[in-house]
N, C-alpha and C positions, 0 to 999 in steps of 0.2 A: 170593577174593583181593580183589576190588573192595570187598566189604563191609568187610573188615578195614581197608583203606586209608581208606575213608570214615569208619569208626568212629574210627580213629586220628586223622584230621584234625579230626573233631568234638571229641574229647577234648582235643586240643592247643589248639584255639581256645577252648574253655571254660576250660582252665587258664590260658591267656594272658590272657583277660579278667578272671579272678578275681584274678590276681596284680597286674594293673595298677590295681585299685581302691584298694589301700592300706588304711590304717587311719584311721577317723574316729571321733570321739566328741564328746559334749556332756556336760559335768559341771557341777555346782554347787559353787562354792568360796566359802563364806560368802555374801555378798549378790550374788555375781557368777555369771554363766553364761559358761563358756568352751567354745567349740567349735573344732574344728580337723580337718584332714585331713593325713595324712602318706603320701608315696609310699614304701611298704615292703611286704615280704612277711614281715617278722619278726613273731613273736607279742609283742604289747605289752600292758602293764598300766599302770593309772593308780594312783598312790598320793597321796592328799591328806593334808596335814598339819593339825594343829590350828592355829587362829589364834594369832598372837603379837601381843599388845597392846603398843604403844609409847606414848610420851607424845602424839605428834602424829598417829599413824596406827595402823591394825591391818594386820598382814601376813598374807596368805593365800598358801598355796603348794601346788603339786602337781608331781609328777614323772611322767615317762613312762619306764617301765622296759622293757628288752628281755630276753626269755628267751634262753638259760638264765642263771641266776645273778642275775637282776634287775639287770642292768647299767644304770646311769642313762644315758639318752640326752638327755633334755631336762628342765630344771628351770625352772618358771615361778613367779615371785613377783609378787603383786599387792598393792601398797601402797595402802590405802584411807585417805586423809587425812580428818580430822574437818572441816577447813575448806578452802577453796580455797587452792591452793599453786602455786608456780612449777613449771611443766612445760616450760620452754623447752629448746632444744637443750643449752644449758650445764648445766642441772639434770639432764637425762637423761644427759649425759656423766658428771656427778658421781655419779649413781646407779650407773653401770657401774664407775667407779673405786672407789667405796665397797665394792662387792661383792668387788673384788679386793684390798682393803686389806691382808689378812694374807699375801698371796702376792707372790713376786718374779716379775715378768712383763714382757713386751714387748707393746705393743698397736698395732694398725693400725686407725685410726679411719675411720669413714665414716657415710654416711646410709643409711637403710633404710626400706622400706615394710612395715608389718606389718598385714595385713588391709586394705590400702589407706590406712593412716594413717601419716604420716611420723614417723620416729624416728631415733635415733642407734644406731650399732653399733660393735663392736670385735672384731677377730680377736685372741684372746689366745694368746700362746705363753708357757708357763711350764714349769718343771722337771717333766718326766714326763707332761704332758698339754697339749693345746691345746683351745680352745673358741671359740665364737662367741657374743657376748652382744648382744642387741638390747634397747633401752629405748624405750618410747613411752607416750603418754597417750591412752587411748581416748575420754576426755571432755574433752580439752584444747581450749581456744578462746583465741586471742590470748595464748598463753603461760601460761595458768592453767588449772587443773583440780583434780580431787579424787583422781585415780587415776594411778599410775605402774605400768606392767607391765614387768618384766624377764624375758627368756627367755634362758637359757643352754643352748646345745646342744653336746653332745659327739659328735653324730651326723655322718654325712658331709654334704657340701654339698647333694646332692639332697634328702635328708630334711629338712635344716634349712630350705632354701629353700621346700619345699612346706609345711612347718609354718608358717613365718612368713607366707607368702602367704595362708594360709587361716585364721590365728588370729583369732578374734573374742572379745573380752572385753566383756561388757555387764553393767551393774548391773541385776539382776533385781528388786530391791525399792526 
């Protein structure tokens, strides 16, 4: 009987430690390396999109999907500008607004730290869904930079917070 109890406690502690680890990954998205950690026990997959070239920048994107049915949890867009550009709080807010341009929504605005870097955020409430969007510039200095990252999360607060706290986007080349 004692052996069964010890075995059960050992299995329970192993299971508890494995579920607390979450999901982490490091992927290449164009010239960028993106790494993150998410507090979750869900099975997640990463889907990277083809680059989309605009006049002033190239857009790179990846989604974090949850099984079953590949439900989108988090969508990350990295805008890589050809030249130095405005990455001030105002511009980051405009990036969030532009992402929501085709939707009717209400937003609650705030500031956020993404991987230790300050940015802007909005809690979006629209017909049928809610999301949280954060925008920041990993290479911004004195209001200018070449990169703006937008992360839109449809996940719960704990998953969203853990993702944003650990997200690192770095130019690899």
